[in-house]
DSSP file (Angstrom, degrees, kcal/mol; ACC not computed):
  #  RESIDUE AA STRUCTURE BP1 BP2  ACC     N-H-->O    O-->H-N    N-H-->O    O-->H-N    TCO  KAPPA ALPHA  PHI   PSI    X-CA   Y-CA   Z-CA
    1    1 A X     >        0   0    0      0, 0.0     4,-2.1     0, 0.0     5,-0.2   0.000 360.0 360.0 360.0 -43.1    3.5    8.5   -2.4
    2    2 A X  H  >  +     0   0    0      1,-0.2     4,-2.3     2,-0.2     5,-0.2   0.921 360.0  51.1 -57.1 -45.5    4.1    6.8    0.9
    3    3 A X  H  > S+     0   0    0      1,-0.2     4,-1.4     2,-0.2    -1,-0.2   0.848 108.2  52.0 -64.5 -34.4    7.5    8.5    1.2
    4    4 A X  H  4>S+     0   0    0      2,-0.2     5,-3.0     1,-0.2    -1,-0.2   0.888 110.3  48.1 -68.8 -38.4    5.9   12.0    0.6
    5    5 A X  H ><5S+     0   0    0     -4,-2.1     3,-1.5     3,-0.2    -2,-0.2   0.868 106.8  57.1 -68.5 -35.5    3.3   11.4    3.3
    6    6 A X  H 3<5S+     0   0    0     -4,-2.3    -1,-0.2     1,-0.3    -2,-0.2   0.890 109.5  46.1 -57.5 -39.1    6.1   10.2    5.6
    7    7 A X  T 3<5S-     0   0    0     -4,-1.4    -1,-0.3    -5,-0.2    -2,-0.2   0.309 116.5-117.0 -87.8   7.9    7.7   13.6    5.0
    8    8 A X  T < 5 +     0   0    0     -3,-1.5     2,-0.7     1,-0.2    -3,-0.2   0.837  68.5 141.8  60.2  36.0    4.3   15.5    5.5
    9    9 A X     >< +     0   0    0     -5,-3.0     4,-2.0     1,-0.2    -1,-0.2  -0.809  23.5 174.1-114.0  90.2    4.4   16.7    1.9
   10   10 A X  H  > S+     0   0    0     -2,-0.7     4,-2.6     1,-0.2     5,-0.2   0.917  78.7  53.3 -61.7 -46.6    0.9   16.6    0.5
   11   11 A X  H  > S+     0   0    0      1,-0.2     4,-2.0     2,-0.2    -1,-0.2   0.898 110.7  47.1 -59.6 -41.2    1.8   18.3   -2.8
   12   12 A X  H  > S+     0   0    0      2,-0.2     4,-1.7     1,-0.2    -1,-0.2   0.890 110.2  53.1 -67.2 -38.8    4.6   15.8   -3.5
   13   13 A X  H  < S+     0   0    0     -4,-2.0     4,-0.4     1,-0.2    -2,-0.2   0.919 110.1  48.1 -61.0 -42.7    2.3   12.9   -2.6
   14   14 A X  H >< S+     0   0    0     -4,-2.6     3,-1.3     1,-0.2     4,-0.3   0.870 107.5  55.4 -67.5 -36.1   -0.3   14.2   -5.1
   15   15 A X  H >< S+     0   0    0     -4,-2.0     3,-1.6     1,-0.3     4,-0.4   0.851  98.5  63.1 -62.8 -33.2    2.4   14.6   -7.8
   16   16 A X  T >X S+     0   0    0     -4,-1.7     4,-1.4     1,-0.3     3,-0.6   0.641  81.5  81.3 -68.8 -12.3    3.3   10.9   -7.3
   17   17 A X  H <> S+     0   0    0     -3,-1.3     4,-2.7    -4,-0.4    -1,-0.3   0.803  82.0  64.4 -62.2 -27.5   -0.2   10.0   -8.5
   18   18 A X  H <> S+     0   0    0     -3,-1.6     4,-2.2    -4,-0.3    -1,-0.2   0.898 100.6  50.2 -61.6 -39.6    1.1   10.5  -12.1
   19   19 A X  H <> S+     0   0    0     -3,-0.6     4,-2.4    -4,-0.4    -1,-0.2   0.886 109.5  51.0 -65.2 -39.5    3.5    7.5  -11.5
   20   20 A X  H  X S+     0   0    0     -4,-1.4     4,-2.7     2,-0.2     5,-0.2   0.929 108.8  51.7 -62.9 -45.4    0.5    5.5  -10.3
   21   21 A X  H  X S+     0   0    0     -4,-2.7     4,-2.3     1,-0.2    -2,-0.2   0.928 110.5  48.6 -55.2 -46.7   -1.5    6.4  -13.4
   22   22 A X  H  X S+     0   0    0     -4,-2.2     4,-1.6     1,-0.2    -1,-0.2   0.913 111.4  49.2 -62.1 -44.0    1.4    5.3  -15.6
   23   23 A X  H  < S+     0   0    0     -4,-2.4     4,-0.3     1,-0.2    -1,-0.2   0.906 112.0  48.0 -63.3 -42.1    1.8    2.0  -13.7
   24   24 A X  H >< S+     0   0    0     -4,-2.7     3,-1.0     1,-0.2    -1,-0.2   0.871 110.0  52.9 -67.7 -35.7   -1.9    1.2  -13.9
   25   25 A X  H 3< S+     0   0    0     -4,-2.3    -1,-0.2    -5,-0.2    -2,-0.2   0.828 105.1  56.5 -65.8 -32.1   -1.9    2.1  -17.7
   26   26 A X  T 3< S+     0   0    0     -4,-1.6    -1,-0.2    -5,-0.2     2,-0.2   0.459  75.0 122.0 -83.0  -0.8    1.0   -0.4  -18.2
   27   27 A X    <   -     0   0    0     -3,-1.0     2,-1.0    -4,-0.3     3,-0.0  -0.468  67.5-127.7 -64.3 127.7   -0.9   -3.4  -16.8
   28   28 A X    >   -     0   0    0     -2,-0.2     3,-2.0     1,-0.2     4,-0.3  -0.675  19.7-165.7 -79.9 102.3   -1.0   -6.1  -19.4
   29   29 A X  G >  S+     0   0    0     -2,-1.0     3,-1.0     1,-0.3    -1,-0.2   0.654  81.6  73.7 -67.5 -14.6   -4.7   -6.9  -19.6
   30   30 A X  G 3  S+     0   0    0      1,-0.2    -1,-0.3    -3,-0.0     3,-0.1   0.682  91.8  58.4 -69.0 -16.5   -3.9  -10.1  -21.6
   31   31 A X  G <  S+     0   0    0     -3,-2.0     2,-0.7     1,-0.2    -1,-0.2   0.577  96.0  66.9 -88.4 -10.4   -2.5  -11.5  -18.3
   32   32 A X    <   +     0   0    0     -3,-1.0     2,-0.3    -4,-0.3    -1,-0.2  -0.853  65.9 157.7-118.4  97.1   -5.8  -11.2  -16.4
   33   33 A X    >   -     0   0    0     -2,-0.7     3,-1.4    -3,-0.1     4,-0.5  -0.807  51.4 -16.2-116.2 155.4   -8.5  -13.5  -17.8
   34   34 A X  T 3> S+     0   0    0     -2,-0.3     4,-1.8     1,-0.3     3,-0.3  -0.249 133.1   1.8  59.0-127.9  -11.7  -14.9  -16.3
   35   35 A X  H 3> S+     0   0    0      1,-0.2     4,-2.6     2,-0.2    -1,-0.3   0.862 133.2  57.5 -62.7 -36.8  -11.9  -14.7  -12.5
   36   36 A X  H <> S+     0   0    0     -3,-1.4     4,-2.8     1,-0.2    -1,-0.2   0.884 105.4  51.7 -61.1 -37.7   -8.5  -12.9  -12.4
   37   37 A X  H  > S+     0   0    0     -4,-0.5     4,-2.7    -3,-0.3    -2,-0.2   0.932 109.6  48.6 -63.7 -45.6   -9.9  -10.2  -14.7
   38   38 A X  H  X S+     0   0    0     -4,-1.8     4,-1.7     2,-0.2    -2,-0.2   0.920 113.2  47.3 -61.2 -44.3  -12.9   -9.7  -12.4
   39   39 A X  H  X S+     0   0    0     -4,-2.6     4,-2.2     1,-0.2    -2,-0.2   0.942 112.9  49.1 -61.4 -47.3  -10.7   -9.5   -9.4
   40   40 A X  H  X S+     0   0    0     -4,-2.8     4,-3.3     1,-0.2     5,-0.2   0.908 107.9  53.3 -60.3 -43.5   -8.4   -7.0  -11.1
   41   41 A X  H  X S+     0   0    0     -4,-2.7     4,-2.1     1,-0.2    -1,-0.2   0.873 109.8  48.5 -63.7 -36.5  -11.2   -4.8  -12.3
   42   42 A X  H  X S+     0   0    0     -4,-1.7     4,-1.8     2,-0.2    -1,-0.2   0.915 114.3  45.5 -66.5 -43.5  -12.6   -4.5   -8.7
   43   43 A X  H  X S+     0   0    0     -4,-2.2     4,-2.4     2,-0.2    -2,-0.2   0.926 112.5  51.4 -63.9 -45.3   -9.1   -3.7   -7.3
   44   44 A X  H  X S+     0   0    0     -4,-3.3     4,-2.6     1,-0.2     5,-0.2   0.898 107.6  52.5 -59.9 -42.6   -8.5   -1.2  -10.1
   45   45 A X  H  X S+     0   0    0     -4,-2.1     4,-2.1    -5,-0.2    -1,-0.2   0.914 110.2  48.1 -60.3 -43.7  -11.8    0.6   -9.5
   46   46 A X  H  X S+     0   0    0     -4,-1.8     4,-2.3     2,-0.2    -2,-0.2   0.890 111.8  49.7 -64.4 -40.3  -10.9    1.0   -5.8
   47   47 A X  H  X S+     0   0    0     -4,-2.4     4,-2.7     2,-0.2    -2,-0.2   0.922 111.1  48.8 -64.6 -43.8   -7.4    2.3   -6.6
   48   48 A X  H  X S+     0   0    0     -4,-2.6     4,-2.3     2,-0.2    -2,-0.2   0.890 111.3  50.3 -64.9 -38.7   -8.8    4.8   -9.1
   49   49 A X  H  X S+     0   0    0     -4,-2.1     4,-1.9    -5,-0.2    -2,-0.2   0.942 113.4  44.4 -64.2 -48.0  -11.4    6.0   -6.6
   50   50 A X  H  X S+     0   0    0     -4,-2.3     4,-2.3     1,-0.2    -2,-0.2   0.904 112.7  53.1 -63.0 -41.2   -8.8    6.5   -3.8
   51   51 A X  H  X S+     0   0    0     -4,-2.7     4,-2.5     1,-0.2    -1,-0.2   0.912 108.2  49.7 -60.1 -45.1   -6.4    8.2   -6.3
   52   52 A X  H  X S+     0   0    0     -4,-2.3     4,-1.5     1,-0.2    -1,-0.2   0.882 111.0  49.5 -63.1 -38.6   -9.1   10.7   -7.3
   53   53 A X  H  < S+     0   0    0     -4,-1.9     4,-0.5     2,-0.2    -1,-0.2   0.877 110.7  49.4 -70.1 -37.3   -9.9   11.5   -3.7
   54   54 A X  H >< S+     0   0    0     -4,-2.3     3,-1.0     1,-0.2    -2,-0.2   0.925 111.4  50.0 -64.2 -43.4   -6.2   12.0   -2.9
   55   55 A X  H 3< S+     0   0    0     -4,-2.5    -2,-0.2     1,-0.2    -1,-0.2   0.822 110.7  51.1 -63.1 -31.6   -5.8   14.3   -5.9
   56   56 A X  T 3< S+     0   0    0     -4,-1.5     2,-0.3    -5,-0.2    -1,-0.2   0.445  92.3  89.7 -91.5   0.1   -8.9   16.3   -4.9
   57   57 A X    <   -     0   0    0     -3,-1.0     3,-0.0    -4,-0.5    -3,-0.0  -0.680  48.3-168.0-101.3 153.8   -8.0   17.1   -1.3
   58   58 A X  S    S+     0   0    0     -2,-0.3     2,-0.5     1,-0.0    -1,-0.1   0.262  71.0  84.6-112.2   6.5   -6.1   20.1    0.2
   59   59 A X     >  -     0   0    0      1,-0.1     4,-2.3   -49,-0.1     5,-0.2  -0.948  65.6-151.7-117.1 124.3   -5.8   18.4    3.6
   60   60 A X  H  > S+     0   0    0     -2,-0.5     4,-2.2     1,-0.2    -1,-0.1   0.843  98.2  54.4 -65.5 -33.7   -3.0   16.0    4.4
   61   61 A X  H  > S+     0   0    0      2,-0.2     4,-1.6     1,-0.2    -1,-0.2   0.901 109.7  47.7 -66.9 -38.5   -5.0   14.1    7.0
   62   62 A X  H  > S+     0   0    0      2,-0.2     4,-2.0     1,-0.2    -2,-0.2   0.909 110.5  52.3 -65.1 -42.0   -7.8   13.6    4.5
   63   63 A X  H  X S+     0   0    0     -4,-2.3     4,-2.5     1,-0.2    -2,-0.2   0.886 106.2  54.4 -60.7 -38.9   -5.2   12.4    1.9
   64   64 A X  H  X S+     0   0    0     -4,-2.2     4,-1.8     2,-0.2    -1,-0.2   0.876 105.5  52.7 -64.9 -36.9   -3.9   10.0    4.5
   65   65 A X  H  X S+     0   0    0     -4,-1.6     4,-1.2     2,-0.2    -1,-0.2   0.928 113.1  43.6 -61.8 -44.7   -7.4    8.5    4.9
   66   66 A X  H  X S+     0   0    0     -4,-2.0     4,-2.5     1,-0.2    -2,-0.2   0.836 108.9  57.9 -71.5 -31.7   -7.6    8.0    1.2
   67   67 A X  H  X S+     0   0    0     -4,-2.5     4,-3.1     1,-0.2    -1,-0.2   0.861 101.0  58.0 -62.8 -35.0   -4.0    6.6    1.1
   68   68 A X  H  X S+     0   0    0     -4,-1.8     4,-2.0     2,-0.2    -1,-0.2   0.910 108.4  44.8 -60.3 -42.2   -5.2    4.0    3.6
   69   69 A X  H  X S+     0   0    0     -4,-1.2     4,-2.0     2,-0.2    -2,-0.2   0.900 112.7  50.8 -69.7 -40.0   -7.8    2.9    1.0
   70   70 A X  H  X S+     0   0    0     -4,-2.5     4,-2.5     1,-0.2    -2,-0.2   0.924 110.5  50.3 -60.6 -43.3   -5.3    3.0   -1.8
   71   71 A X  H  X S+     0   0    0     -4,-3.1     4,-2.9     1,-0.2     5,-0.2   0.890 106.0  56.1 -62.3 -39.8   -3.0    0.9    0.4
   72   72 A X  H  X S+     0   0    0     -4,-2.0     4,-2.1     1,-0.2    -1,-0.2   0.931 111.8  42.5 -56.2 -46.6   -5.8   -1.6    1.0
   73   73 A X  H  X S+     0   0    0     -4,-2.0     4,-2.3     2,-0.2    -2,-0.2   0.848 112.6  52.7 -72.4 -34.0   -6.3   -2.1   -2.7
   74   74 A X  H  X S+     0   0    0     -4,-2.5     4,-2.6     2,-0.2    -2,-0.2   0.905 111.3  47.4 -66.0 -40.7   -2.5   -2.2   -3.4
   75   75 A X  H  X S+     0   0    0     -4,-2.9     4,-3.1     2,-0.2     5,-0.2   0.903 110.0  53.1 -64.6 -41.0   -2.2   -4.9   -0.7
   76   76 A X  H  X S+     0   0    0     -4,-2.1     4,-1.4    -5,-0.2    -2,-0.2   0.916 111.3  46.1 -60.0 -43.5   -5.1   -6.7   -2.3
   77   77 A X  H  X S+     0   0    0     -4,-2.3     4,-3.2     2,-0.2     5,-0.5   0.922 114.4  47.9 -64.7 -44.3   -3.4   -6.6   -5.7
   78   78 A X  H  X S+     0   0    0     -4,-2.6     4,-2.0     1,-0.2    -2,-0.2   0.918 114.1  45.8 -63.1 -44.2   -0.1   -7.8   -4.2
   79   79 A X  H  < S+     0   0    0     -4,-3.1    -1,-0.2     1,-0.2    -2,-0.2   0.714 120.2  41.0 -74.7 -20.0   -1.7  -10.6   -2.2
   80   80 A X  H  < S+     0   0    0     -4,-1.4    -2,-0.2    -5,-0.2    -1,-0.2   0.871 132.1  17.6 -90.1 -44.5   -3.7  -11.7   -5.2
   81   81 A X  H  < S-     0   0    0     -4,-3.2    -3,-0.2     1,-0.3    -2,-0.2   0.514  97.2-128.8-111.9  -7.6   -1.2  -11.4   -8.1
   82   82 A X     <  -     0   0    0     -4,-2.0    -1,-0.3    -5,-0.5     2,-0.3  -0.413  30.7 -83.5  86.2-168.4    2.2  -11.2   -6.5
   83   83 A X        -     0   0    0     48,-0.2    50,-0.6    51,-0.2    51,-0.1  -0.903   6.8-142.8-141.0 167.8    4.8   -8.6   -7.1
   84   84 A X  S    S+     0   0    0     -2,-0.3     2,-0.2    48,-0.1    48,-0.1   0.344  75.3  88.4-112.6   1.3    7.6   -7.6   -9.5
   85   85 A X  S    S-     0   0    0      1,-0.1    47,-0.2    46,-0.0     3,-0.2  -0.636  84.2-116.0 -97.6 160.1   10.1   -6.1   -7.0
   86   86 A X  S    S-     0   0    0      1,-0.2    46,-1.9    -2,-0.2     2,-0.3   0.919  93.5  -4.1 -61.8 -45.1   12.7   -8.1   -5.1
   87   87 A X  E     +A  131   0A   0     44,-0.2     2,-0.3    20,-0.1    -1,-0.2  -0.989  60.1 180.0-152.8 141.0   11.1   -7.5   -1.7
   88   88 A X  E     -A  130   0A   0     42,-2.3    42,-3.3    -2,-0.3     2,-0.4  -0.994  19.1-139.9-140.7 142.4    8.3   -5.4   -0.3
   89   89 A X  E     -AB 129 106A   0     17,-3.2    17,-2.4    -2,-0.3     2,-0.8  -0.861   5.3-143.2-108.4 137.0    7.1   -5.1    3.3
   90   90 A X  E     -AB 128 105A   0     38,-3.0    37,-3.4    -2,-0.4    38,-1.4  -0.881  30.3-168.9 -95.2 109.8    3.6   -5.0    4.6
   91   91 A X  E     -AB 126 104A   0     13,-3.1    13,-1.8    -2,-0.8     2,-0.4  -0.658   8.1-161.2-103.7 157.0    3.7   -2.5    7.5
   92   92 A X  E     -AB 125 103A   0     33,-2.3    33,-1.9    -2,-0.2     2,-0.5  -0.998  11.7-163.8-142.6 134.0    1.0   -1.8   10.1
   93   93 A X  E >   - B   0 102A   0      9,-2.6     9,-1.7    -2,-0.4     3,-0.8  -0.968   4.4-166.4-114.6 114.0    0.4    1.1   12.5
   94   94 A X  T 3  S+     0   0    0     -2,-0.5    -1,-0.1     7,-0.2     7,-0.1   0.676  86.3  55.1 -72.7 -15.6   -2.1    0.1   15.2
   95   95 A X  T >> S+     0   0    0      5,-0.1     4,-1.5     4,-0.1     3,-0.5   0.550  77.8 118.8 -95.9  -8.6   -2.6    3.7   16.2
   96   96 A X  H <>>S+     0   0    0     -3,-0.8     5,-2.6     1,-0.2     4,-1.2  -0.272  78.8   9.3 -61.7 142.4   -3.7    5.2   12.9
   97   97 A X  H >45S-     0   0    0      1,-0.2     3,-0.6     2,-0.2    -1,-0.2   0.924 142.2 -40.9  55.3  55.1   -7.1    6.7   12.6
   98   98 A X  H <45S-     0   0    0     -3,-0.5    -1,-0.2     1,-0.2    -2,-0.2   0.890 115.4 -50.8  65.0  41.8   -8.0    6.7   16.3
   99   99 A X  H 3<5S+     0   0    0     -4,-1.5    -1,-0.2     1,-0.1    -2,-0.2   0.635 109.5 118.2  70.2  17.0   -6.5    3.2   17.0
  100  100 A X  T <<5 -     0   0    0     -4,-1.2    -3,-0.2    -3,-0.6    -5,-0.1   0.795  69.7-140.0 -75.5 -29.1   -8.4    1.6   14.1
  101  101 A X      < -     0   0    0     -5,-2.6     2,-0.3    -7,-0.1    -7,-0.2   0.156  17.9-147.3  85.3 154.6   -5.0    0.8   12.6
  102  102 A X  E     -B   93   0A   0     -9,-1.7    -9,-2.6     2,-0.0     2,-0.2  -0.982   1.8-140.3-159.0 149.2   -3.9    0.9    8.9
  103  103 A X  E     +B   92   0A   0     -2,-0.3     2,-0.3   -11,-0.2   -11,-0.2  -0.630  18.3 173.8-104.7 163.1   -1.5   -1.0    6.6
  104  104 A X  E     -B   91   0A   0    -13,-1.8   -13,-3.1    -2,-0.2     2,-0.4  -0.961  30.1-113.5-159.3 161.6    0.8    0.2    3.9
  105  105 A X  E     -B   90   0A   0     -2,-0.3     2,-0.3   -15,-0.2   -15,-0.2  -0.789  32.5-172.7 -97.2 143.9    3.5   -1.3    1.6
  106  106 A X  E     -B   89   0A   0    -17,-2.4   -17,-3.2    -2,-0.4     5,-0.0  -0.987  29.7-148.5-137.9 147.0    7.1   -0.2    2.0
  107  107 A X  S    S+     0   0    0     -2,-0.3     2,-0.3   -19,-0.2   -20,-0.1   0.489  86.0  60.7 -87.5  -5.8   10.2   -0.8    0.0
  108  108 A X  S    S-     0   0    0      2,-0.2     4,-0.1   -19,-0.1   -19,-0.1  -0.920  75.0-136.2-126.3 150.9   12.4   -0.7    3.2
  109  109 A X  S    S+     0   0    0     -2,-0.3     2,-0.1     2,-0.1    -1,-0.1   0.844  82.3  88.3 -73.6 -34.4   12.4   -2.8    6.3
  110  110 A X  S    S-     0   0    0      1,-0.1     2,-0.4    15,-0.0    -2,-0.2  -0.433  88.3-112.2 -66.5 136.8   12.7    0.2    8.7
  111  111 A X        +     0   0    0     11,-0.2     2,-0.4    -2,-0.1    -1,-0.1  -0.563  39.2 170.1 -74.3 125.8    9.3    1.7    9.7
  112  112 A X        -     0   0    0     -2,-0.4     2,-0.5    -4,-0.1    10,-0.2  -0.927  29.1-140.6-132.7 110.5    8.5    5.1    8.3
  113  113 A X     >  -     0   0    0      8,-2.9     4,-1.9    -2,-0.4     3,-0.4  -0.596  19.4-171.8 -85.7 115.6    4.9    5.9    9.0
  114  114 A X  T  4 S+     0   0    0     -2,-0.5    -1,-0.1     1,-0.2  -106,-0.1   0.640  84.6  61.5 -77.2 -13.8    2.9    7.7    6.3
  115  115 A X  T  4 S+     0   0    0      5,-0.1    -1,-0.2     1,-0.1   -18,-0.2   0.725 121.4  18.7 -86.0 -21.7   -0.1    8.1    8.6
  116  116 A X  T >4 S-     0   0    0     -3,-0.4     3,-1.5     4,-0.2     5,-0.2   0.569  85.0-173.3-119.8 -19.0    1.7   10.2   11.2
  117  117 A X  G >< S-     0   0    0     -4,-1.9     3,-1.1     1,-0.3    -4,-0.2  -0.292  70.6  -6.1  57.6-139.2    4.7   11.5    9.4
  118  118 A X  G >  S+     0   0    0      1,-0.2     3,-0.7  -112,-0.2    -1,-0.3   0.746 127.2  68.7 -61.4 -26.0    7.2   13.4   11.6
  119  119 A X  G <  S+     0   0    0     -3,-1.5    -1,-0.2     1,-0.3    -2,-0.2   0.821 127.1   2.0 -69.1 -29.6    4.9   13.3   14.7
  120  120 A X  G X  S+     0   0    0     -3,-1.1     3,-1.6    -7,-0.2    -1,-0.3  -0.372  79.3 165.5-150.5  62.8    5.3    9.5   15.1
  121  121 A X  T <  S+     0   0    0     -3,-0.7    -8,-2.9     1,-0.3    -4,-0.1   0.806  74.7  37.2 -55.9 -40.2    7.7    8.5   12.4
  122  122 A X  T 3  S+     0   0    0    -10,-0.2     2,-0.5    30,-0.2    -1,-0.3   0.234  79.7 127.9-104.8  14.7    8.6    5.0   13.6
  123  123 A X    <   +     0   0    0     -3,-1.6     2,-0.3    29,-0.3    29,-0.2  -0.591  54.9  47.3 -72.3 120.8    5.2    3.8   15.0
  124  124 A X  B     -C  151   0B   0     27,-2.0    27,-2.7    -2,-0.5     2,-0.3  -0.837  66.9-115.9 142.8-177.1    4.4    0.5   13.5
  125  125 A X  E     -A   92   0A   0    -33,-1.9   -33,-2.3    -2,-0.3     2,-0.6  -0.989  27.7-103.6-153.4 154.5    5.7   -2.9   12.6
  126  126 A X  E     +A   91   0A   0     23,-0.5    22,-0.8    -2,-0.3   -35,-0.3  -0.740  33.7 178.9 -80.1 122.9    6.4   -5.1    9.7
  127  127 A X  E     +     0   0A   0    -37,-3.4     2,-0.3    -2,-0.6   -36,-0.2   0.743  63.7   2.8 -96.1 -29.2    3.6   -7.7    9.4
  128  128 A X  E     -A   90   0A   0    -38,-1.4   -38,-3.0    17,-0.1     2,-0.5  -0.992  57.0-141.1-157.7 151.2    4.7   -9.6    6.4
  129  129 A X  E     -A   89   0A   0     -2,-0.3     2,-0.4   -40,-0.2   -40,-0.2  -0.979  17.4-158.8-117.4 123.3    7.6   -9.7    3.9
  130  130 A X  E     -A   88   0A   0    -42,-3.3   -42,-2.3    -2,-0.5     2,-0.4  -0.868   7.9-163.2-102.6 133.8    6.7  -10.3    0.2
  131  131 A X  E >   -A   87   0A   0     -2,-0.4     3,-2.0   -44,-0.2   -44,-0.2  -0.916  28.5-101.0-117.8 143.2    9.4  -11.7   -2.1
  132  132 A X  T 3  S+     0   0    0    -46,-1.9   -48,-0.1    -2,-0.4     3,-0.1  -0.346 108.9  14.6 -58.6 134.8    9.5  -11.7   -5.9
  133  133 A X  T 3  S+     0   0    0    -50,-0.6     2,-0.4     1,-0.3    -1,-0.3   0.336  98.9 118.6  82.8  -8.7    8.5  -15.1   -7.2
  134  134 A X  S <  S-     0   0    0     -3,-2.0    -1,-0.3   -51,-0.1   -51,-0.2  -0.764  74.7-109.5 -91.9 133.0    7.2  -16.3   -3.9
  135  135 A X        -     0   0    0     -2,-0.4     9,-0.1     1,-0.2    -4,-0.1  -0.395  31.1-169.9 -59.0 133.7    3.5  -17.2   -3.8
  136  136 A X        +     0   0    0    -58,-0.1     2,-0.6     1,-0.1     8,-0.2   0.890  69.9  67.9 -94.6 -50.0    1.7  -14.5   -1.8
  137  137 A X  S    S-     0   0    0    -58,-0.2     2,-0.8   -59,-0.1    -1,-0.1  -0.625  77.3-157.7 -71.4 120.0   -1.7  -16.1   -1.3
  138  138 A X        +     0   0    0     -2,-0.6     3,-0.3     1,-0.2    -1,-0.1  -0.823  26.5 165.8-110.6  97.3   -0.9  -19.0    0.9
  139  139 A X  S    S+     0   0    0     -2,-0.8    -1,-0.2     1,-0.2    -2,-0.0   0.659  72.8  65.4 -84.2 -16.0   -3.4  -21.7    0.7
  140  140 A X  S    S-     0   0    0      2,-0.2    -1,-0.2     1,-0.0     3,-0.1   0.709 104.4-123.6 -80.5 -20.1   -1.2  -24.3    2.5
  141  141 A X  S    S+     0   0    0      1,-0.3     2,-0.4    -3,-0.3    -2,-0.1   0.271  71.9 118.9  98.5 -12.6   -1.3  -22.4    5.8
  142  142 A X        -     0   0    0      1,-0.0     2,-0.3     2,-0.0    -1,-0.3  -0.762  63.6-123.7 -90.4 137.5    2.5  -22.0    6.3
  143  143 A X        -     0   0    0     -2,-0.4    -1,-0.0     1,-0.1   -15,-0.0  -0.605  19.2-164.7 -90.7 132.5    3.5  -18.3    6.4
  144  144 A X        +     0   0    0     -2,-0.3    -1,-0.1    -8,-0.2   -15,-0.1   0.403  60.2 112.9 -85.5   3.1    6.1  -16.7    4.1
  145  145 A X        -     0   0    0    -17,-0.1     2,-0.5   -18,-0.1   -17,-0.1  -0.326  61.4-142.8 -79.4 157.9    6.3  -13.7    6.4
  146  146 A X        -     0   0    0     -2,-0.1    -2,-0.1     0, 0.0    -1,-0.0  -0.950  23.9-141.3-117.6 106.9    9.2  -12.6    8.5
  147  147 A X        +     0   0    0     -2,-0.5     2,-0.2   -18,-0.0   -20,-0.1  -0.312  23.8 175.3 -71.4 151.4    7.9  -11.3   11.9
  148  148 A X        -     0   0    0    -22,-0.8     2,-0.2    -2,-0.0    -1,-0.0  -0.780  32.3 -82.3-137.9-174.9    9.6   -8.3   13.6
  149  149 A X        -     0   0    0     -2,-0.2   -23,-0.5     1,-0.1     2,-0.4  -0.500  39.4-107.5 -93.5 163.4    8.9   -6.2   16.6
  150  150 A X        -     0   0    0     -2,-0.2     2,-0.3   -25,-0.1   -25,-0.2  -0.736  35.8-158.4 -89.8 135.1    6.5   -3.3   17.1
  151  151 A X  B      C  124   0B   0    -27,-2.7   -27,-2.0    -2,-0.4     0, 0.0  -0.817 360.0 360.0-114.3 153.7    8.1    0.2   17.4
  152  152 A X              0   0    0     -2,-0.3   -29,-0.3   -29,-0.2   -30,-0.2   0.240 360.0 360.0-132.9 360.0    6.9    3.6   18.8
């Protein structure tokens, strides 16, 4: 979905929601018990709400607002439960939504901004790098992130 928004393709972004549905359906609920279950159900509810709003809009800017909320919940899931990919980057654009800023997850280190697409493709910076098998929630205080520079 992120890559379709980067390319300013709303219809393709909406088509990618099917893949999200499939991924959410495949979550093994036997792995989320007790407090983890409660956390997951809250995250899942937020993802489903954002997904429905993306599916229901005909405006790419509106879709980007809802993608921001979907990204928030995806980051929450990643930071709570970890990830299954080798590496994922937490990217940030400080100029999104009237300088409120917004995050997203990316599979590549190079910035490709889903909030501006072609108009400001490389605006943003990598804020954190998540690695498979690496604890994401860091209670010890030392950071697993790899800092980079901010681009425009």
